[in-house]
N, C-alpha and C positions, 0 to 999 in steps of 0.2 A: 642576433648573438646572445649568446647564453652562457652561463658557468653554472655548472651542478657542482654541488660537495657534499660527497657522501665520508663521513669519519668513520674508521673501525675503530671501535672499543677496544679492540685487544691488541691492540698497534698504535703505536704515534706517530699515524700516516693518515690522510684524507684525499681520496679517490675525488678527483676534480677532473669532470668532463666540460673542455671550451669547444665552444660551437660559433661559427660561424656562418651568419645569415646567409641566404642563398643571394639576396636583393644586393647583398656588399659584395660576395664574391660571384657574382653571375654569370662572366666568360673567363673566369679563372681557371687554370688547367694545373695549379697547385697550389695548396695553401699550406705553410708551415708554422710552426708554433716556436716562439723564440722567448728566453727570459733568463731570468740570471739565473735559474735553476738548471741553466744547462749551457753556462756561458756565453749566452747569447748567441751560439749555434746559429745557422739561419736554415738549415738541411736537416739536423737530425732528429727532430721530430714533425716529419709529418702527419698533415690530415687528410682524413677519408673522407671522400664525397660521396655523400648516401644519394639514393632516389630522387628524393626533393631537392636536390641541388646543395643543401648545406654540406659544409666541412667542419667534422667534428674528430677529438681524439680525448684520450682519458689516459691521465699520468698520474703517478703517486706522489704526495708532497709532504712533507716532513709539517706534522699540526705547532700551531703555537707560534708562528713564522709569516712573515708577509713577502710577497714576490712582486716583484713588474716582469712586465710581459705585454708583445705585440704579437700581431698576426704579421707573415709574410705571404702578400701574394704573386705568385707567380716569381719571385725571385724577386721586387723591384717596390713592391708597394709595401710598406709599414703603416699599418688599420690597429688603433686600439679598439677594444672594448666597450663597447658602451653601457655595459652592465658591471663594469667592473666595480669593486668597493671604492675606490676611488683613484686620483689620477694626480704623477709626480713629475716634476719635470726633470727632463734631462739634459744632456753636455750637447744635444742639437738643438736647443733651443725650443722642442715642444714636447709631449708629455709622453707619460709610460703608463700603460693601465697596471692599476695596483688590484692582488687579490691577499686577503687576512685566512688565513687557514689553522 
């Protein structure tokens, strides 16, 4: 898994690329990104599968904020990003990934 942050100097946004490694999503047909930046919608940020088997997507996020997120594999399995900046408890007695932008 991987997080890549590209700060845009002329704007108050950061382009963040979220990636889920192929060993985590080996048999996945679909992976989506969900977080507080999209009201935890499980379908509106689909990730694209590369030829190498990794799933990734890039989105713009407002700078100087923090965001909770998870990956959803095939609509049922919620997975954290082990390279997240931090992990925080959620209401389901597990944890969410957190990214500082």
